[in-house]
PDB file of N, CA, C and O in Angstrom:
ATOM      1  N   MET A   1       9.558   0.578  24.290  1.00  0.00           N
ATOM      2  CA  MET A   1       9.327   0.042  22.966  1.00  0.00           C
ATOM      3  C   MET A   1       7.840  -0.073  22.653  1.00  0.00           C
ATOM      4  O   MET A   1       7.454  -0.154  21.487  1.00  0.00           O
ATOM      5  N   GLY A   2       7.013  -0.082  23.675  1.00  0.00           N
ATOM      6  CA  GLY A   2       5.580  -0.186  23.439  1.00  0.00           C
ATOM      7  C   GLY A   2       5.020   1.035  22.737  1.00  0.00           C
ATOM      8  O   GLY A   2       4.115   0.922  21.911  1.00  0.00           O
ATOM      9  N   LYS A   3       5.563   2.220  23.069  1.00  0.00           N
ATOM     10  CA  LYS A   3       5.100   3.446  22.419  1.00  0.00           C
ATOM     11  C   LYS A   3       5.536   3.490  20.962  1.00  0.00           C
ATOM     12  O   LYS A   3       4.786   3.952  20.102  1.00  0.00           O
ATOM     13  N   ILE A   4       6.739   3.015  20.684  1.00  0.00           N
ATOM     14  CA  ILE A   4       7.211   2.975  19.301  1.00  0.00           C
ATOM     15  C   ILE A   4       6.401   1.944  18.514  1.00  0.00           C
ATOM     16  O   ILE A   4       6.078   2.172  17.348  1.00  0.00           O
ATOM     17  N   SER A   5       6.074   0.821  19.136  1.00  0.00           N
ATOM     18  CA  SER A   5       5.237  -0.186  18.476  1.00  0.00           C
ATOM     19  C   SER A   5       3.853   0.371  18.183  1.00  0.00           C
ATOM     20  O   SER A   5       3.273   0.087  17.135  1.00  0.00           O
ATOM     21  N   PHE A   6       3.324   1.165  19.110  1.00  0.00           N
ATOM     22  CA  PHE A   6       2.015   1.778  18.891  1.00  0.00           C
ATOM     23  C   PHE A   6       2.072   2.783  17.748  1.00  0.00           C
ATOM     24  O   PHE A   6       1.161   2.828  16.921  1.00  0.00           O
ATOM     25  N   ALA A   7       3.126   3.585  17.691  1.00  0.00           N
ATOM     26  CA  ALA A   7       3.279   4.540  16.590  1.00  0.00           C
ATOM     27  C   ALA A   7       3.405   3.806  15.255  1.00  0.00           C
ATOM     28  O   ALA A   7       2.829   4.228  14.252  1.00  0.00           O
ATOM     29  N   MET A   8       4.157   2.715  15.249  1.00  0.00           N
ATOM     30  CA  MET A   8       4.309   1.931  14.019  1.00  0.00           C
ATOM     31  C   MET A   8       2.988   1.283  13.636  1.00  0.00           C
ATOM     32  O   MET A   8       2.672   1.183  12.451  1.00  0.00           O
ATOM     33  N   LEU A   9       2.212   0.841  14.621  1.00  0.00           N
ATOM     34  CA  LEU A   9       0.899   0.263  14.347  1.00  0.00           C
ATOM     35  C   LEU A   9      -0.020   1.301  13.709  1.00  0.00           C
ATOM     36  O   LEU A   9      -0.771   0.976  12.790  1.00  0.00           O
ATOM     37  N   LEU A  10       0.029   2.534  14.183  1.00  0.00           N
ATOM     38  CA  LEU A  10      -0.774   3.596  13.573  1.00  0.00           C
ATOM     39  C   LEU A  10      -0.359   3.831  12.124  1.00  0.00           C
ATOM     40  O   LEU A  10      -1.214   4.018  11.258  1.00  0.00           O
ATOM     41  N   ILE A  11       0.940   3.822  11.855  1.00  0.00           N
ATOM     42  CA  ILE A  11       1.426   3.993  10.478  1.00  0.00           C
ATOM     43  C   ILE A  11       0.940   2.849   9.597  1.00  0.00           C
ATOM     44  O   ILE A  11       0.521   3.076   8.462  1.00  0.00           O
ATOM     45  N   LEU A  12       0.992   1.623  10.108  1.00  0.00           N
ATOM     46  CA  LEU A  12       0.536   0.466   9.333  1.00  0.00           C
ATOM     47  C   LEU A  12      -0.967   0.522   9.072  1.00  0.00           C
ATOM     48  O   LEU A  12      -1.421   0.151   7.990  1.00  0.00           O
ATOM     49  N   ILE A  13      -1.736   0.981  10.050  1.00  0.00           N
ATOM     50  CA  ILE A  13      -3.184   1.100   9.863  1.00  0.00           C
ATOM     51  C   ILE A  13      -3.500   2.174   8.831  1.00  0.00           C
ATOM     52  O   ILE A  13      -4.392   1.992   8.004  1.00  0.00           O
ATOM     53  N   ILE A  14      -2.777   3.295   8.870  1.00  0.00           N
ATOM     54  CA  ILE A  14      -2.959   4.336   7.857  1.00  0.00           C
ATOM     55  C   ILE A  14      -2.620   3.790   6.477  1.00  0.00           C
ATOM     56  O   ILE A  14      -3.298   4.105   5.499  1.00  0.00           O
ATOM     57  N   GLN A  15      -1.586   2.981   6.394  1.00  0.00           N
ATOM     58  CA  GLN A  15      -1.217   2.376   5.116  1.00  0.00           C
ATOM     59  C   GLN A  15      -2.303   1.430   4.618  1.00  0.00           C
ATOM     60  O   GLN A  15      -2.623   1.438   3.430  1.00  0.00           O
ATOM     61  N   ILE A  16      -2.868   0.625   5.492  1.00  0.00           N
ATOM     62  CA  ILE A  16      -3.943  -0.291   5.092  1.00  0.00           C
ATOM     63  C   ILE A  16      -5.160   0.494   4.612  1.00  0.00           C
ATOM     64  O   ILE A  16      -5.791   0.118   3.623  1.00  0.00           O
ATOM     65  N   ILE A  17      -5.489   1.577   5.304  1.00  0.00           N
ATOM     66  CA  ILE A  17      -6.615   2.418   4.885  1.00  0.00           C
ATOM     67  C   ILE A  17      -6.350   3.025   3.515  1.00  0.00           C
ATOM     68  O   ILE A  17      -7.254   3.084   2.682  1.00  0.00           O
ATOM     69  N   SER A  18      -5.123   3.475   3.272  1.00  0.00           N
ATOM     70  CA  SER A  18      -4.815   4.058   1.961  1.00  0.00           C
ATOM     71  C   SER A  18      -4.835   3.001   0.861  1.00  0.00           C
ATOM     72  O   SER A  18      -5.237   3.299  -0.264  1.00  0.00           O
ATOM     73  N   ILE A  19      -4.410   1.774   1.160  1.00  0.00           N
ATOM     74  CA  ILE A  19      -4.470   0.694   0.163  1.00  0.00           C
ATOM     75  C   ILE A  19      -5.920   0.395  -0.202  1.00  0.00           C
ATOM     76  O   ILE A  19      -6.255   0.290  -1.382  1.00  0.00           O
ATOM     77  N   VAL A  20      -6.773   0.258   0.798  1.00  0.00           N
ATOM     78  CA  VAL A  20      -8.187  -0.024   0.536  1.00  0.00           C
ATOM     79  C   VAL A  20      -8.826   1.135  -0.214  1.00  0.00           C
ATOM     80  O   VAL A  20      -9.619   0.919  -1.131  1.00  0.00           O
ATOM     81  N   ASN A  21      -8.489   2.356   0.164  1.00  0.00           N
ATOM     82  CA  ASN A  21      -9.020   3.539  -0.502  1.00  0.00           C
ATOM     83  C   ASN A  21      -8.600   3.567  -1.970  1.00  0.00           C
ATOM     84  O   ASN A  21      -9.428   3.835  -2.841  1.00  0.00           O
ATOM     85  N   MET A  22      -7.335   3.295  -2.253  1.00  0.00           N
ATOM     86  CA  MET A  22      -6.854   3.297  -3.634  1.00  0.00           C
ATOM     87  C   MET A  22      -7.480   2.169  -4.448  1.00  0.00           C
ATOM     88  O   MET A  22      -7.732   2.345  -5.640  1.00  0.00           O
ATOM     89  N   LEU A  23      -7.733   1.031  -3.841  1.00  0.00           N
ATOM     90  CA  LEU A  23      -8.373  -0.066  -4.567  1.00  0.00           C
ATOM     91  C   LEU A  23      -9.795   0.292  -4.976  1.00  0.00           C
ATOM     92  O   LEU A  23     -10.241  -0.098  -6.055  1.00  0.00           O
ATOM     93  N   PHE A  24     -10.514   1.028  -4.130  1.00  0.00           N
ATOM     94  CA  PHE A  24     -11.879   1.393  -4.465  1.00  0.00           C
ATOM     95  C   PHE A  24     -11.954   2.586  -5.408  1.00  0.00           C
ATOM     96  O   PHE A  24     -12.924   2.709  -6.155  1.00  0.00           O
ATOM     97  N   ILE A  25     -10.965   3.459  -5.394  1.00  0.00           N
ATOM     98  CA  ILE A  25     -11.011   4.637  -6.260  1.00  0.00           C
ATOM     99  C   ILE A  25     -10.592   4.293  -7.683  1.00  0.00           C
ATOM    100  O   ILE A  25     -11.362   4.505  -8.619  1.00  0.00           O
ATOM    101  N   ASN A  26      -9.377   3.763  -7.859  1.00  0.00           N
ATOM    102  CA  ASN A  26      -8.895   3.571  -9.225  1.00  0.00           C
ATOM    103  C   ASN A  26      -8.057   2.312  -9.420  1.00  0.00           C
ATOM    104  O   ASN A  26      -7.437   2.166 -10.473  1.00  0.00           O
ATOM    105  N   GLY A  27      -8.013   1.437  -8.496  1.00  0.00           N
ATOM    106  CA  GLY A  27      -7.305   0.184  -8.691  1.00  0.00           C
ATOM    107  C   GLY A  27      -5.805   0.262  -8.564  1.00  0.00           C
ATOM    108  O   GLY A  27      -5.117  -0.681  -8.955  1.00  0.00           O
ATOM    109  N   LEU A  28      -5.268   1.338  -8.038  1.00  0.00           N
ATOM    110  CA  LEU A  28      -3.826   1.461  -7.881  1.00  0.00           C
ATOM    111  C   LEU A  28      -3.353   1.043  -6.495  1.00  0.00           C
ATOM    112  O   LEU A  28      -2.308   1.496  -6.028  1.00  0.00           O
ATOM    113  N   GLY A  29      -4.112   0.192  -5.848  1.00  0.00           N
ATOM    114  CA  GLY A  29      -3.708  -0.305  -4.538  1.00  0.00           C
ATOM    115  C   GLY A  29      -2.445  -1.130  -4.609  1.00  0.00           C
ATOM    116  O   GLY A  29      -1.648  -1.132  -3.671  1.00  0.00           O
ATOM    117  N   ALA A  30      -2.252  -1.839  -5.724  1.00  0.00           N
ATOM    118  CA  ALA A  30      -1.029  -2.634  -5.890  1.00  0.00           C
ATOM    119  C   ALA A  30       0.195  -1.734  -5.917  1.00  0.00           C
ATOM    120  O   ALA A  30       1.241  -2.086  -5.372  1.00  0.00           O
ATOM    121  N   LEU A  31       0.071  -0.582  -6.546  1.00  0.00           N
ATOM    122  CA  LEU A  31       1.183   0.367  -6.578  1.00  0.00           C
ATOM    123  C   LEU A  31       1.485   0.896  -5.179  1.00  0.00           C
ATOM    124  O   LEU A  31       2.649   1.063  -4.813  1.00  0.00           O
ATOM    125  N   THR A  32       0.448   1.157  -4.405  1.00  0.00           N
ATOM    126  CA  THR A  32       0.636   1.611  -3.028  1.00  0.00           C
ATOM    127  C   THR A  32       1.318   0.535  -2.191  1.00  0.00           C
ATOM    128  O   THR A  32       2.180   0.839  -1.367  1.00  0.00           O
ATOM    129  N   ILE A  33       0.934  -0.719  -2.400  1.00  0.00           N
ATOM    130  CA  ILE A  33       1.555  -1.826  -1.665  1.00  0.00           C
ATOM    131  C   ILE A  33       3.039  -1.918  -1.999  1.00  0.00           C
ATOM    132  O   ILE A  33       3.874  -2.054  -1.106  1.00  0.00           O
ATOM    133  N   ILE A  34       3.362  -1.844  -3.282  1.00  0.00           N
ATOM    134  CA  ILE A  34       4.754  -1.993  -3.706  1.00  0.00           C
ATOM    135  C   ILE A  34       5.605  -0.810  -3.257  1.00  0.00           C
ATOM    136  O   ILE A  34       6.766  -0.994  -2.891  1.00  0.00           O
ATOM    137  N   LEU A  35       5.050   0.398  -3.279  1.00  0.00           N
ATOM    138  CA  LEU A  35       5.840   1.581  -2.932  1.00  0.00           C
ATOM    139  C   LEU A  35       6.142   1.698  -1.444  1.00  0.00           C
ATOM    140  O   LEU A  35       7.232   2.134  -1.075  1.00  0.00           O
ATOM    141  N   TYR A  36       5.205   1.319  -0.584  1.00  0.00           N
ATOM    142  CA  TYR A  36       5.361   1.613   0.832  1.00  0.00           C
ATOM    143  C   TYR A  36       5.575   0.399   1.727  1.00  0.00           C
ATOM    144  O   TYR A  36       6.206   0.526   2.776  1.00  0.00           O
ATOM    145  N   SER A  37       5.075  -0.762   1.353  1.00  0.00           N
ATOM    146  CA  SER A  37       5.145  -1.919   2.246  1.00  0.00           C
ATOM    147  C   SER A  37       6.554  -2.450   2.444  1.00  0.00           C
ATOM    148  O   SER A  37       6.852  -3.029   3.488  1.00  0.00           O
ATOM    149  N   PHE A  38       7.424  -2.263   1.461  1.00  0.00           N
ATOM    150  CA  PHE A  38       8.775  -2.801   1.622  1.00  0.00           C
ATOM    151  C   PHE A  38       9.563  -2.041   2.685  1.00  0.00           C
ATOM    152  O   PHE A  38      10.586  -2.534   3.160  1.00  0.00           O
ATOM    153  N   VAL A  39       9.108  -0.858   3.064  1.00  0.00           N
ATOM    154  CA  VAL A  39       9.764  -0.096   4.132  1.00  0.00           C
ATOM    155  C   VAL A  39       9.034  -0.281   5.455  1.00  0.00           C
ATOM    156  O   VAL A  39       9.663  -0.538   6.481  1.00  0.00           O
ATOM    157  N   THR A  40       7.718  -0.153   5.438  1.00  0.00           N
ATOM    158  CA  THR A  40       6.969  -0.158   6.691  1.00  0.00           C
ATOM    159  C   THR A  40       6.829  -1.544   7.311  1.00  0.00           C
ATOM    160  O   THR A  40       6.841  -1.670   8.536  1.00  0.00           O
ATOM    161  N   ALA A  41       6.698  -2.582   6.495  1.00  0.00           N
ATOM    162  CA  ALA A  41       6.518  -3.929   7.051  1.00  0.00           C
ATOM    163  C   ALA A  41       7.754  -4.418   7.814  1.00  0.00           C
ATOM    164  O   ALA A  41       7.598  -4.906   8.934  1.00  0.00           O
ATOM    165  N   PRO A  42       8.975  -4.314   7.268  1.00  0.00           N
ATOM    166  CA  PRO A  42      10.136  -4.724   8.075  1.00  0.00           C
ATOM    167  C   PRO A  42      10.350  -3.862   9.317  1.00  0.00           C
ATOM    168  O   PRO A  42      10.774  -4.366  10.357  1.00  0.00           O
ATOM    169  N   LEU A  43      10.057  -2.564   9.213  1.00  0.00           N
ATOM    170  CA  LEU A  43      10.170  -1.717  10.407  1.00  0.00           C
ATOM    171  C   LEU A  43       9.152  -2.136  11.465  1.00  0.00           C
ATOM    172  O   LEU A  43       9.463  -2.162  12.656  1.00  0.00           O
ATOM    173  N   GLY A  44       7.940  -2.464  11.031  1.00  0.00           N
ATOM    174  CA  GLY A  44       6.932  -2.951  11.966  1.00  0.00           C
ATOM    175  C   GLY A  44       7.343  -4.255  12.620  1.00  0.00           C
ATOM    176  O   GLY A  44       7.118  -4.457  13.813  1.00  0.00           O
ATOM    177  N   LEU A  45       7.949  -5.147  11.836  1.00  0.00           N
ATOM    178  CA  LEU A  45       8.468  -6.394  12.413  1.00  0.00           C
ATOM    179  C   LEU A  45       9.561  -6.110  13.433  1.00  0.00           C
ATOM    180  O   LEU A  45       9.575  -6.699  14.514  1.00  0.00           O
ATOM    181  N   LEU A  46      10.464  -5.219  13.097  1.00  0.00           N
ATOM    182  CA  LEU A  46      11.567  -4.882  13.998  1.00  0.00           C
ATOM    183  C   LEU A  46      11.055  -4.300  15.310  1.00  0.00           C
ATOM    184  O   LEU A  46      11.445  -4.752  16.386  1.00  0.00           O
ATOM    185  N   PHE A  47      10.182  -3.300  15.224  1.00  0.00           N
ATOM    186  CA  PHE A  47       9.668  -2.676  16.440  1.00  0.00           C
ATOM    187  C   PHE A  47       8.716  -3.593  17.193  1.00  0.00           C
ATOM    188  O   PHE A  47       8.678  -3.562  18.423  1.00  0.00           O
ATOM    189  N   GLY A  48       7.948  -4.408  16.481  1.00  0.00           N
ATOM    190  CA  GLY A  48       7.037  -5.340  17.138  1.00  0.00           C
ATOM    191  C   GLY A  48       7.771  -6.416  17.910  1.00  0.00           C
ATOM    192  O   GLY A  48       7.432  -6.699  19.059  1.00  0.00           O
ATOM    193  N   ILE A  49       8.776  -7.021  17.288  1.00  0.00           N
ATOM    194  CA  ILE A  49       9.533  -8.081  17.971  1.00  0.00           C
ATOM    195  C   ILE A  49      10.345  -7.516  19.127  1.00  0.00           C
ATOM    196  O   ILE A  49      10.428  -8.136  20.187  1.00  0.00           O
ATOM    197  N   SER A  50      10.946  -6.344  18.934  1.00  0.00           N
ATOM    198  CA  SER A  50      11.688  -5.746  20.052  1.00  0.00           C
ATOM    199  C   SER A  50      10.746  -5.338  21.180  1.00  0.00           C
ATOM    200  O   SER A  50      11.127  -5.395  22.349  1.00  0.00           O
ATOM    201  N   GLY A  51       9.520  -4.928  20.850  1.00  0.00           N
ATOM    202  CA  GLY A  51       8.534  -4.631  21.882  1.00  0.00           C
ATOM    203  C   GLY A  51       8.091  -5.872  22.629  1.00  0.00           C
ATOM    204  O   GLY A  51       7.854  -5.819  23.836  1.00  0.00           O
ATOM    205  N   ILE A  52       7.975  -6.996  21.922  1.00  0.00           N
ATOM    206  CA  ILE A  52       7.618  -8.260  22.576  1.00  0.00           C
ATOM    207  C   ILE A  52       8.711  -8.676  23.549  1.00  0.00           C
ATOM    208  O   ILE A  52       8.421  -9.171  24.638  1.00  0.00           O
ATOM    209  N   VAL A  53       9.963  -8.477  23.161  1.00  0.00           N
ATOM    210  CA  VAL A  53      11.084  -8.857  24.027  1.00  0.00           C
ATOM    211  C   VAL A  53      11.159  -7.950  25.252  1.00  0.00           C
ATOM    212  O   VAL A  53      11.406  -8.433  26.357  1.00  0.00           O
ATOM    213  N   LYS A  54      10.952  -6.652  25.079  1.00  0.00           N
ATOM    214  CA  LYS A  54      11.142  -5.689  26.172  1.00  0.00           C
ATOM    215  C   LYS A  54       9.940  -5.576  27.110  1.00  0.00           C
ATOM    216  O   LYS A  54      10.119  -5.379  28.312  1.00  0.00           O
ATOM    217  N   GLU A  55       8.727  -5.696  26.586  1.00  0.00           N
ATOM    218  CA  GLU A  55       7.533  -5.453  27.390  1.00  0.00           C
ATOM    219  C   GLU A  55       7.113  -6.713  28.143  1.00  0.00           C
ATOM    220  O   GLU A  55       7.581  -7.817  27.864  1.00  0.00           O
ATOM    221  N   SER A  56       6.209  -6.508  29.111  1.00  0.00           N
ATOM    222  CA  SER A  56       5.648  -7.637  29.855  1.00  0.00           C
ATOM    223  C   SER A  56       4.232  -7.283  30.293  1.00  0.00           C
ATOM    224  O   SER A  56       3.874  -6.108  30.375  1.00  0.00           O
ATOM    225  N   GLY A  57       3.440  -8.293  30.569  1.00  0.00           N
ATOM    226  CA  GLY A  57       2.085  -8.081  31.065  1.00  0.00           C
ATOM    227  C   GLY A  57       1.113  -7.696  29.967  1.00  0.00           C
ATOM    228  O   GLY A  57       1.183  -8.196  28.845  1.00  0.00           O
ATOM    229  N   ARG A  58       0.193  -6.786  30.319  1.00  0.00           N
ATOM    230  CA  ARG A  58      -0.842  -6.365  29.382  1.00  0.00           C
ATOM    231  C   ARG A  58      -0.300  -5.491  28.264  1.00  0.00           C
ATOM    232  O   ARG A  58      -0.968  -5.312  27.245  1.00  0.00           O
ATOM    233  N   SER A  59       0.882  -4.950  28.431  1.00  0.00           N
ATOM    234  CA  SER A  59       1.441  -4.078  27.400  1.00  0.00           C
ATOM    235  C   SER A  59       1.999  -4.857  26.213  1.00  0.00           C
ATOM    236  O   SER A  59       2.537  -4.261  25.281  1.00  0.00           O
ATOM    237  N   LEU A  60       1.876  -6.186  26.239  1.00  0.00           N
ATOM    238  CA  LEU A  60       2.333  -7.010  25.119  1.00  0.00           C
ATOM    239  C   LEU A  60       1.348  -7.034  23.955  1.00  0.00           C
ATOM    240  O   LEU A  60       1.691  -7.501  22.869  1.00  0.00           O
ATOM    241  N   ILE A  61       0.136  -6.539  24.163  1.00  0.00           N
ATOM    242  CA  ILE A  61      -0.890  -6.613  23.124  1.00  0.00           C
ATOM    243  C   ILE A  61      -0.490  -5.798  21.901  1.00  0.00           C
ATOM    244  O   ILE A  61      -0.589  -6.289  20.777  1.00  0.00           O
ATOM    245  N   VAL A  62      -0.043  -4.573  22.100  1.00  0.00           N
ATOM    246  CA  VAL A  62       0.306  -3.695  20.977  1.00  0.00           C
ATOM    247  C   VAL A  62       1.480  -4.242  20.166  1.00  0.00           C
ATOM    248  O   VAL A  62       1.386  -4.254  18.939  1.00  0.00           O
ATOM    249  N   PRO A  63       2.580  -4.695  20.774  1.00  0.00           N
ATOM    250  CA  PRO A  63       3.649  -5.266  19.943  1.00  0.00           C
ATOM    251  C   PRO A  63       3.231  -6.518  19.174  1.00  0.00           C
ATOM    252  O   PRO A  63       3.679  -6.724  18.046  1.00  0.00           O
ATOM    253  N   TRP A  64       2.381  -7.355  19.765  1.00  0.00           N
ATOM    254  CA  TRP A  64       1.911  -8.541  19.046  1.00  0.00           C
ATOM    255  C   TRP A  64       1.062  -8.149  17.849  1.00  0.00           C
ATOM    256  O   TRP A  64       1.224  -8.708  16.764  1.00  0.00           O
ATOM    257  N   VAL A  65       0.154  -7.189  18.035  1.00  0.00           N
ATOM    258  CA  VAL A  65      -0.689  -6.743  16.922  1.00  0.00           C
ATOM    259  C   VAL A  65       0.165  -6.097  15.838  1.00  0.00           C
ATOM    260  O   VAL A  65      -0.073  -6.310  14.649  1.00  0.00           O
ATOM    261  N   THR A  66       1.161  -5.307  16.241  1.00  0.00           N
ATOM    262  CA  THR A  66       2.069  -4.689  15.275  1.00  0.00           C
ATOM    263  C   THR A  66       2.815  -5.747  14.476  1.00  0.00           C
ATOM    264  O   THR A  66       2.956  -5.621  13.259  1.00  0.00           O
ATOM    265  N   THR A  67       3.287  -6.774  15.139  1.00  0.00           N
ATOM    266  CA  THR A  67       4.006  -7.843  14.450  1.00  0.00           C
ATOM    267  C   THR A  67       3.097  -8.596  13.487  1.00  0.00           C
ATOM    268  O   THR A  67       3.504  -8.902  12.366  1.00  0.00           O
ATOM    269  N   ILE A  68       1.885  -8.894  13.905  1.00  0.00           N
ATOM    270  CA  ILE A  68       0.950  -9.631  13.051  1.00  0.00           C
ATOM    271  C   ILE A  68       0.574  -8.817  11.817  1.00  0.00           C
ATOM    272  O   ILE A  68       0.561  -9.345  10.705  1.00  0.00           O
ATOM    273  N   VAL A  69       0.268  -7.531  12.006  1.00  0.00           N
ATOM    274  CA  VAL A  69      -0.080  -6.671  10.870  1.00  0.00           C
ATOM    275  C   VAL A  69       1.115  -6.521   9.931  1.00  0.00           C
ATOM    276  O   VAL A  69       0.942  -6.487   8.713  1.00  0.00           O
ATOM    277  N   SER A  70       2.313  -6.431  10.481  1.00  0.00           N
ATOM    278  CA  SER A  70       3.514  -6.322   9.647  1.00  0.00           C
ATOM    279  C   SER A  70       3.743  -7.581   8.824  1.00  0.00           C
ATOM    280  O   SER A  70       4.119  -7.499   7.654  1.00  0.00           O
ATOM    281  N   VAL A  71       3.519  -8.742   9.426  1.00  0.00           N
ATOM    282  CA  VAL A  71       3.676 -10.001   8.685  1.00  0.00           C
ATOM    283  C   VAL A  71       2.653 -10.077   7.555  1.00  0.00           C
ATOM    284  O   VAL A  71       2.977 -10.513   6.450  1.00  0.00           O
ATOM    285  N   ILE A  72       1.426  -9.658   7.828  1.00  0.00           N
ATOM    286  CA  ILE A  72       0.388  -9.670   6.791  1.00  0.00           C
ATOM    287  C   ILE A  72       0.758  -8.729   5.651  1.00  0.00           C
ATOM    288  O   ILE A  72       0.623  -9.092   4.483  1.00  0.00           O
ATOM    289  N   LEU A  73       1.222  -7.526   5.975  1.00  0.00           N
ATOM    290  CA  LEU A  73       1.613  -6.581   4.930  1.00  0.00           C
ATOM    291  C   LEU A  73       2.838  -7.054   4.162  1.00  0.00           C
ATOM    292  O   LEU A  73       2.923  -6.842   2.952  1.00  0.00           O
ATOM    293  N   LEU A  74       3.787  -7.692   4.839  1.00  0.00           N
ATOM    294  CA  LEU A  74       4.956  -8.222   4.149  1.00  0.00           C
ATOM    295  C   LEU A  74       4.554  -9.356   3.204  1.00  0.00           C
ATOM    296  O   LEU A  74       5.061  -9.442   2.086  1.00  0.00           O
ATOM    297  N   ALA A  75       3.651 -10.216   3.646  1.00  0.00           N
ATOM    298  CA  ALA A  75       3.161 -11.287   2.768  1.00  0.00           C
ATOM    299  C   ALA A  75       2.399 -10.709   1.583  1.00  0.00           C
ATOM    300  O   ALA A  75       2.545 -11.187   0.458  1.00  0.00           O
ATOM    301  N   LEU A  76       1.591  -9.688   1.826  1.00  0.00           N
ATOM    302  CA  LEU A  76       0.860  -9.030   0.745  1.00  0.00           C
ATOM    303  C   LEU A  76       1.815  -8.377  -0.247  1.00  0.00           C
ATOM    304  O   LEU A  76       1.581  -8.417  -1.455  1.00  0.00           O
ATOM    305  N   PHE A  77       2.887  -7.779   0.256  1.00  0.00           N
ATOM    306  CA  PHE A  77       3.906  -7.185  -0.615  1.00  0.00           C
ATOM    307  C   PHE A  77       4.567  -8.246  -1.487  1.00  0.00           C
ATOM    308  O   PHE A  77       4.712  -8.056  -2.695  1.00  0.00           O
ATOM    309  N   LEU A  78       4.969  -9.361  -0.882  1.00  0.00           N
ATOM    310  CA  LEU A  78       5.643 -10.410  -1.647  1.00  0.00           C
ATOM    311  C   LEU A  78       4.708 -11.062  -2.664  1.00  0.00           C
ATOM    312  O   LEU A  78       5.127 -11.382  -3.777  1.00  0.00           O
ATOM    313  N   ILE A  79       3.454 -11.258  -2.290  1.00  0.00           N
ATOM    314  CA  ILE A  79       2.480 -11.818  -3.231  1.00  0.00           C
ATOM    315  C   ILE A  79       2.240 -10.852  -4.381  1.00  0.00           C
ATOM    316  O   ILE A  79       2.160 -11.268  -5.537  1.00  0.00           O
ATOM    317  N   THR A  80       2.126  -9.565  -4.073  1.00  0.00           N
ATOM    318  CA  THR A  80       1.902  -8.576  -5.122  1.00  0.00           C
ATOM    319  C   THR A  80       3.112  -8.444  -6.030  1.00  0.00           C
ATOM    320  O   THR A  80       2.964  -8.328  -7.246  1.00  0.00           O
ATOM    321  N   LEU A  81       4.295  -8.461  -5.460  1.00  0.00           N
ATOM    322  CA  LEU A  81       5.499  -8.261  -6.254  1.00  0.00           C
ATOM    323  C   LEU A  81       5.830  -9.470  -7.119  1.00  0.00           C
ATOM    324  O   LEU A  81       6.164  -9.314  -8.293  1.00  0.00           O
ATOM    325  N   PHE A  82       5.745 -10.667  -6.557  1.00  0.00           N
ATOM    326  CA  PHE A  82       6.184 -11.849  -7.287  1.00  0.00           C
ATOM    327  C   PHE A  82       5.048 -12.707  -7.846  1.00  0.00           C
ATOM    328  O   PHE A  82       5.283 -13.514  -8.746  1.00  0.00           O
ATOM    329  N   GLY A  83       3.840 -12.555  -7.344  1.00  0.00           N
ATOM    330  CA  GLY A  83       2.768 -13.433  -7.777  1.00  0.00           C
ATOM    331  C   GLY A  83       1.690 -12.778  -8.609  1.00  0.00           C
ATOM    332  O   GLY A  83       0.849 -13.472  -9.182  1.00  0.00           O
ATOM    333  N   PHE A  84       1.692 -11.458  -8.690  1.00  0.00           N
ATOM    334  CA  PHE A  84       0.653 -10.730  -9.400  1.00  0.00           C
ATOM    335  C   PHE A  84       1.140 -10.403 -10.803  1.00  0.00           C
ATOM    336  O   PHE A  84       2.262  -9.927 -10.974  1.00  0.00           O
ATOM    337  N   SER A  85       0.321 -10.651 -11.790  1.00  0.00           N
ATOM    338  CA  SER A  85       0.697 -10.385 -13.177  1.00  0.00           C
ATOM    339  C   SER A  85       0.096  -9.054 -13.612  1.00  0.00           C
ATOM    340  O   SER A  85      -1.125  -8.902 -13.652  1.00  0.00           O
ATOM    341  N   PHE A  86       0.947  -8.102 -13.934  1.00  0.00           N
ATOM    342  CA  PHE A  86       0.499  -6.786 -14.356  1.00  0.00           C
ATOM    343  C   PHE A  86       0.312  -6.767 -15.871  1.00  0.00           C
ATOM    344  O   PHE A  86       1.257  -6.473 -16.602  1.00  0.00           O
ATOM    345  N   GLY A  87      -0.875  -7.071 -16.344  1.00  0.00           N
ATOM    346  CA  GLY A  87      -1.198  -6.944 -17.754  1.00  0.00           C
ATOM    347  C   GLY A  87      -0.882  -8.132 -18.632  1.00  0.00           C
ATOM    348  O   GLY A  87      -1.070  -8.044 -19.846  1.00  0.00           O
ATOM    349  N   ASP A  88      -0.422  -9.215 -18.097  1.00  0.00           N
ATOM    350  CA  ASP A  88      -0.126 -10.386 -18.941  1.00  0.00           C
ATOM    351  C   ASP A  88      -1.300 -11.322 -18.993  1.00  0.00           C
ATOM    352  O   ASP A  88      -1.234 -12.358 -19.653  1.00  0.00           O
TER     353      ASP A  88
END
């Protein structure tokens, strides 16, 4: 599960880079958050928590980081979806 958590962590990092990139280019970072975070954040939580349960020792670092990044992206998704006002 550690390898799957690492792959998911790479996907989440690529997503964060694309969100930051879109925010600096044209302000459509909110659209990127809404389109992709609802899929990647729960998958990251699933693989991160299962990696925490299965792994032991020093290999626990990657699943913990994956879980933390997934929680941050899920919170960002919920804040953007329910707390952000688009044009009002």
